[in-house]
C-alpha positions as CSV (number, residue, x, y, z in Angstrom):
1,M,9.0,-1.6,0.2
2,P,8.9,-0.9,4.2
3,V,10.0,2.3,5.5
4,T,10.9,2.5,9.1
5,V,9.1,5.1,10.9
6,D,9.5,5.9,15.2
7,I,5.7,6.2,15.9
8,Q,5.7,8.9,18.8
9,P,2.3,9.3,20.5
10,G,0.7,12.7,20.4
11,V,2.6,14.3,17.9
12,V,2.4,14.8,14.0
13,N,4.9,11.7,12.8
14,A,6.8,13.2,9.6
15,L,8.2,10.3,6.9
16,G,10.9,12.9,6.2
17,F,9.6,13.1,2.2
18,V,6.4,13.5,0.1
19,P,5.3,9.9,-1.0
20,T,3.9,10.6,-4.5
21,L,0.6,8.4,-4.9
22,H,-0.6,7.0,-8.0
23,A,-4.0,6.7,-9.1
24,L,-5.5,3.3,-9.6
25,P,-8.0,2.3,-12.2
26,A,-11.7,1.6,-10.8
27,A,-11.5,-1.9,-12.7
28,K,-8.6,-3.3,-10.6
29,L,-10.1,-2.8,-7.5
30,M,-11.4,-5.9,-5.4
31,P,-13.6,-6.0,-2.7
32,M,-12.4,-7.1,1.1
33,P,-15.0,-8.5,2.8
34,P,-14.8,-8.6,6.7
35,R,-13.4,-11.5,8.3
36,Q,-12.1,-13.1,5.2
37,A,-8.9,-13.5,3.7
38,V,-8.1,-11.7,0.6
39,V,-5.5,-12.4,-2.7
40,V,-4.7,-9.6,-4.7
41,T,-3.3,-10.1,-8.2
42,D,-2.4,-7.9,-11.0
43,P,-2.0,-9.4,-14.7
44,E,0.5,-6.6,-15.2
45,L,2.7,-8.1,-12.6
46,P,3.1,-11.7,-13.5
47,G,3.8,-14.0,-10.4
48,F,2.9,-11.3,-7.7
49,T,-0.1,-11.7,-4.9
50,L,-0.6,-10.2,-1.9
51,T,-2.4,-12.3,0.6
52,I,-4.4,-10.0,3.5
53,P,-5.3,-12.6,6.2
54,A,-8.6,-13.1,7.6
55,G,-9.5,-10.4,10.2
56,V,-7.1,-7.7,9.1
57,Q,-8.0,-4.1,8.5
58,I,-6.3,-1.5,6.1
59,I,-7.5,1.8,7.7
60,G,-8.3,5.1,5.0
61,W,-6.8,8.4,5.9
62,D,-10.5,8.8,7.0
63,G,-9.8,6.7,9.8
64,Q,-12.6,4.1,8.2
65,P,-11.7,0.5,7.3
66,N,-10.8,0.0,3.6
67,S,-13.3,-1.8,1.7
68,Q,-11.7,-2.3,-1.5
69,V,-8.2,-3.0,-2.4
70,A,-5.8,-3.0,-5.6
71,V,-2.1,-3.0,-6.8
72,T,-0.7,-1.5,-10.0
73,A,2.6,-1.8,-11.4
74,V,5.0,1.6,-11.0
75,P,8.0,2.5,-12.9
76,A,11.2,2.6,-11.0
77,D,11.4,6.2,-11.2
78,G,7.8,6.9,-10.1
79,S,7.9,5.1,-6.7
80,P,6.0,7.1,-3.8
81,L,9.4,6.3,-1.8
82,P,12.8,8.4,-1.6
83,P,15.3,6.4,-3.6
84,L,17.1,3.7,-2.5
85,P,20.8,4.5,-0.7
86,L,23.6,3.1,-3.4
87,G,25.6,0.4,-2.0
88,P,28.7,0.8,-0.2
């Protein structure tokens, strides 16, 4: 789910909400070999794929490139993002 953030240099860029992160089971982690494309799937999410193109790095909170990736299903009321606004 995309979140639009106007990044300002040299300051703390607040999201306006506190994300709730969910633990991922270690068994779901897939390696992300450098300079190779990775396709992530999850049997609990039929038809879902996440493709990370070759050469793309995902940088962790520690500033280091992640070497593993995983996805997991989260119930709608357990989203790490604030609720979507209701229609007009």
